[in-house]
C-alpha positions in Angstrom: -46.3 -17.4 35.6 -44.5 -20.3 37.6 -42.1 -23.0 37.2 -43.6 -26.5 37.6 -40.4 -28.6 37.7 -36.7 -28.6 37.2 -34.4 -31.3 35.8 -30.6 -31.1 35.9 -27.9 -33.3 34.3 -24.3 -32.7 35.3 -25.0 -29.2 36.3 -22.4 -27.9 38.8 -22.5 -30.3 41.8 -25.6 -32.2 40.7 -25.3 -35.3 38.7 -28.9 -36.0 38.1 -31.8 -34.1 39.7 -35.6 -34.0 39.2 -37.6 -31.6 41.3 -41.3 -30.6 41.4 -42.2 -27.2 42.8 -45.0 -25.4 44.7 -46.8 -22.7 42.7 -46.1 -20.3 45.7 -43.1 -20.5 48.0 -40.2 -23.0 47.6 -37.3 -23.3 50.1 -33.9 -24.7 49.8 -32.1 -25.5 53.0 -28.4 -26.6 53.3 -25.0 -25.5 54.7 -22.9 -23.1 52.8 -21.4 -24.7 49.6 -24.1 -27.4 49.6 -25.5 -26.2 46.3 -28.5 -23.9 47.2 -27.4 -21.1 45.0 -26.7 -23.6 42.2 -30.4 -24.5 42.1 -31.4 -20.8 42.0 -28.8 -20.3 39.3 -30.3 -23.0 37.2 -33.7 -21.3 37.3 -31.8 -18.1 36.3 -30.4 -20.0 33.4 -33.8 -21.1 32.1 -35.2 -17.6 32.2 -32.2 -15.6 31.0 -30.0 -18.1 29.2 -27.1 -17.5 31.5 -25.7 -17.7 35.0 -26.5 -14.9 37.5 -23.0 -15.2 39.0 -20.4 -16.7 36.7 -20.4 -15.8 33.0 -18.4 -18.7 31.6 -20.6 -21.7 30.7 -17.8 -24.1 31.1 -17.5 -23.5 34.7 -21.0 -24.9 35.2 -20.3 -28.4 33.9 -19.9 -30.9 36.8 -16.3 -31.8 37.4 -15.1 -34.6 35.1 -18.0 -34.4 32.8 -18.4 -33.0 29.2 -21.7 -31.2 29.3 -24.7 -30.1 31.3 -28.5 -30.0 30.7 -31.1 -27.9 32.4 -34.8 -28.5 31.7 -37.9 -26.8 33.1 -41.6 -26.8 32.5 -43.3 -23.4 32.9 -46.9 -22.2 32.9 -47.2 -18.8 31.4 -50.7 -17.2 30.9 -52.3 -20.6 30.8 -49.8 -21.9 28.3 -47.2 -24.8 28.8 -43.7 -23.9 28.0 -41.0 -26.5 28.0 -37.4 -24.9 28.2 -34.4 -26.8 27.5 -30.8 -25.6 27.9 -27.9 -27.8 26.7 -24.2 -26.9 26.8 -21.2 -29.1 25.8 -17.6 -27.7 26.3 -16.2 -26.1 23.2 -19.6 -25.8 21.5 -22.3 -23.2 21.2 -24.9 -23.3 23.9 -28.4 -24.6 22.7 -31.7 -23.3 23.9 -35.1 -24.7 23.0 -38.7 -23.7 23.8 -41.2 -26.5 23.3 -38.7 -28.3 21.2 -38.0 -25.4 18.9 -34.3 -24.1 19.0 -33.6 -20.4 19.1 -31.5 -18.9 16.3 -30.4 -16.2 18.7 -30.4 -16.6 22.5 -31.3 -13.0 22.8 -34.8 -13.9 21.4 -35.5 -15.7 24.8 -34.8 -12.7 26.9 -38.0 -11.3 28.4 -40.2 -14.3 27.8 -39.9 -15.4 31.4 -39.3 -12.4 33.7 -37.3 -13.0 36.8 -35.8 -11.0 39.8 -33.0 -12.2 41.8 -32.0 -10.6 45.2 -28.6 -11.8 46.4 -26.0 -10.7 48.9 -23.6 -9.2 46.3 -26.3 -7.0 45.0 -25.1 -4.3 47.2 -22.4 -3.7 44.7 -25.2 -1.9 42.8 -24.7 0.9 45.3 -21.2 0.5 46.4 -19.5 -0.5 43.2 -18.6 1.5 40.0 -20.7 2.7 37.3 -20.6 -0.6 35.3 -22.6 -2.3 38.0 -25.4 0.3 37.9 -25.5 0.2 34.1 -25.7 -3.6 34.1 -28.6 -3.4 36.6 -30.6 -1.0 34.5 -29.7 -2.5 31.2 -30.7 -6.1 32.4 -33.9 -4.7 33.5 -34.7 -2.7 30.3 -33.6 -5.8 28.2 -36.1 -8.1 29.8 -38.9 -5.5 29.3 -38.0 -4.3 25.7 -36.5 -6.6 23.0 -35.8 -3.7 20.7 -33.6 -2.2 23.3 -31.7 -5.4 23.8 -31.0 -5.6 20.0 -29.9 -1.9 20.0 -27.6 -2.7 23.0 -26.1 -5.6 21.2 -25.4 -3.6 18.1 -23.8 -0.9 20.1 -21.5 -3.3 21.8 -20.6 -4.9 18.6 -19.6 -1.5 17.1 -17.8 -0.4 20.1 -15.7 -3.6 20.1 -14.9 -3.2 16.5 -13.9 0.6 16.9 -11.7 -0.3 19.8 -9.9 -3.0 17.8 -9.2 -0.5 15.0 -8.0 2.1 17.5 -5.6 -0.5 19.0 -4.3 -1.4 15.5 -3.8 2.2 14.5 -1.9 3.0 17.6 0.3 -0.1 17.2 1.0 0.7 13.5 1.4 4.5 14.3 -1.1 5.5 11.6 -4.7 6.7 11.3 -7.5 6.0 8.8 -10.5 8.2 9.6 -12.4 6.7 6.7 -12.2 3.1 8.3 -13.5 4.7 11.6 -16.3 6.7 10.1 -18.9 3.9 9.9 -18.3 3.0 13.5 -18.4 6.6 14.7 -21.8 7.1 12.8 -23.4 3.9 14.3 -22.0 4.7 17.9 -23.5 8.3 17.9 -26.7 7.1 16.5 -27.1 4.2 18.8 -25.9 6.1 21.9 -28.8 8.5 21.4 -31.4 5.6 21.0 -30.1 4.0 24.2 -30.0 7.2 26.0 -33.6 8.0 25.1 -34.8 4.6 26.3 -33.0 4.8 29.6 -34.5 8.1 30.3 -38.0 6.9 29.7 -37.6 3.7 31.6 -36.1 5.5 34.6 -39.1 7.8 34.8 -41.4 4.9 35.2 -39.0 3.0 37.5 -38.7 6.0 39.9 -42.3 5.9 40.7 -42.2 2.3 41.9 -38.8 2.8 43.6 -39.7 6.0 45.6 -42.9 4.5 46.8 -41.2 1.4 48.2 -38.4 3.3 49.8 -41.0 5.5 51.5 -42.8 2.4 52.7 -39.7 0.7 54.2 -38.1 3.9 55.6 -41.3 5.7 56.8 -40.6 8.5 54.4 -37.6 9.7 56.4 -35.5 10.8 53.4 -36.1 11.8 49.8 -34.3 9.4 47.6 -33.7 9.8 43.9 -32.0 8.3 40.9 -30.3 10.6 38.3 -29.3 9.4 35.0 -25.8 10.8 34.1 -24.9 10.6 30.4 -22.4 12.4 28.1 -25.1 11.9 25.4 -27.3 14.6 27.0 -24.7 17.3 26.2 -25.6 19.5 23.2 -21.9 19.0 22.2 -21.9 15.3 22.4 -21.3 14.6 18.7 -18.5 17.1 18.5 -16.9 16.0 21.7 -16.9 12.3 20.5 -15.0 13.4 17.3 -12.6 15.7 19.1 -11.7 12.9 21.6 -10.1 10.8 18.8 -6.4 11.7 19.8 -7.1 10.5 23.3 -8.9 7.4 22.1 -5.8 6.5 20.1 -3.6 7.1 23.2 -5.7 4.9 25.3 -6.6 2.5 22.4 -10.4 2.5 23.4 -13.4 4.7 22.9 -13.7 7.3 25.8 -17.1 8.8 24.7 -20.5 7.2 24.4 -23.3 5.6 26.3 -21.0 3.0 27.7 -19.7 5.6 30.0 -23.0 6.4 31.6 -23.9 6.2 35.2 -26.9 6.4 37.6 -26.4 8.6 40.7 -28.2 7.2 43.8 -28.9 10.0 46.3 -30.9 10.6 49.6 -31.7 14.2 50.5 -29.5 15.3 47.5 -26.3 13.4 49.0 -24.7 10.4 47.3 -25.8 7.3 49.3 -22.7 5.4 48.4 -20.7 8.1 50.2 -22.9 9.3 53.0 -25.6 6.5 53.5 -25.7 4.4 56.6 -25.8 0.6 56.4 -29.6 0.8 57.0 -30.2 3.4 54.5 -28.3 1.3 51.8 -30.2 -1.9 52.6 -33.5 0.1 52.3 -32.3 1.5 49.0 -31.2 -1.8 47.7 -34.3 -3.6 48.7 -36.5 -0.7 47.1 -34.4 -1.1 43.8 -35.2 -4.9 43.6 -38.9 -4.4 44.6 -39.3 -1.7 42.0 -37.8 -4.1 39.5 -40.4 -6.7 40.4 -43.4 -4.4 40.0 -42.3 -2.7 36.9 -41.8 -6.1 35.3 -45.3 -7.2 36.7 -46.8 -4.0 35.1 -45.1 -4.3 31.7 -45.2 -7.9 31.2 -48.7 -8.5 32.7 -47.4 -11.3 34.8 -45.7 -11.8 38.2 -41.9 -12.5 37.7 -40.3 -15.4 39.5 -38.6 -14.1 42.6 -35.3 -15.6 43.8 -34.0 -14.8 47.3 -30.4 -16.1 47.8 -29.1 -16.2 51.2 -30.3 -12.6 51.9 -31.7 -13.1 55.5 -28.1 -13.0 56.8 -27.7 -9.5 55.2 -31.1 -8.0 56.2 -32.3 -6.9 59.6 -35.7 -8.1 61.0 -37.4 -5.0 59.8 -36.6 -5.4 56.3 -37.3 -9.0 56.2 -40.7 -8.4 57.7 -41.4 -5.9 55.0 -40.6 -8.5 52.3 -42.5 -11.3 54.0 -45.6 -9.1 54.4 -45.6 -8.8 50.6 -45.4 -12.6 50.3 -48.3 -12.9 52.9 -50.3 -10.4 50.9 -49.9 -12.6 47.7 -48.1 -9.5 46.1 -45.4 -11.9 44.6 -46.0 -15.0 42.3 -43.6 -17.9 42.7 -40.9 -17.5 45.1 -37.6 -19.5 45.7 -35.7 -18.9 48.9 -32.3 -20.3 49.9 -31.1 -20.3 53.5 -28.4 -22.1 55.5 -30.6 -21.9 58.6 -34.0 -23.7 57.9 -35.3 -23.0 61.5 -35.2 -19.3 60.7 -37.0 -19.5 57.4 -39.7 -21.9 58.7 -40.5 -19.5 61.6 -40.8 -16.7 59.2 -43.0 -18.6 56.8 -45.1 -20.1 59.6 -45.8 -16.6 60.8 -47.2 -15.5 57.5 -49.2 -18.8 57.1 -48.1 -19.2 53.5 -48.1 -22.5 51.6 -44.7 -23.5 50.9 -42.5 -26.5 49.9 -39.1 -27.3 51.5 -36.0 -29.2 50.1 -32.8 -30.1 52.1 -29.6 -30.3 50.2 -26.6 -32.3 51.4 -23.9 -34.5 49.7 -24.9 -33.2 46.2 -28.6 -34.6 46.8 -31.8 -32.9 47.2 -34.6 -34.4 49.4 -38.1 -32.9 49.7 -39.0 -32.3 53.4 -42.5 -33.7 54.1 
């Protein structure tokens, strides 16, 4: 799978842009703030219907304009796919594939698998449980449409139950009959989500541990443990018995939305005891495992975006990534870097075919 071209109209800092890409490696060079990340984000939009960085669509319309358009032509398993994303402020975002609009944006997720590695990804390790749930949920949703729909239903029921709890607390009353349908759905969906996460993690771990061993030289034993209230035998009873506390806090305190993934090395939490080098190896291994499990499950190589990561990684880990590029393990690759001489030197060493673009003053020029 690869992206053949990209067209932008009034997207972020670009008024009108038309680019044609290499099937292998593509590099965007420019100073910080020039718009390198914006180009990667446009590709993320086409694959996953949303930004990788800022969730509000309005914030991606060029200043002073009323709408943005992103278009791209992909080749997937010898089929041509034209993807069109259109958003106008105050209206619903529209997505089309080969001219046919989606009824639900979620139907597009998983069609065009993508992996992005960005500097802020270290929050997967250093941040809270929400960051880790988001990482795994995003992966599973790209791999499994049924899981995505289950997760959407769970979040809808959770939102509605929380609204009821808030109303009951404000009105100083309780109607358990009104809560019962949401309780039943949340218990059922929690167990379905829990089961899928366990199954996915068992496959993911194989790839993750293999990549960490390769990067670190098998110096430590790393593991990911899925922590869930749903695994308790008393989960259903605990959920019901927590009602008084839920009313006090005006939100649901039990369920799969409280799950976490415990990252460890040699049995110790890497967040607390890992060195910077160990965390970098852990983080790169997570992303490489994501790439390879997509490749396995989707029977195609995902698009890989590397956003200004060379400043965050040392030479050893960059070399490991670039070896994979040289060995043709990846498919299409997009790299952004503020220092073109560095990327050019790295790519010249691996003799990979690549295409370069320089970005300045809201324009993009291909480097011959």
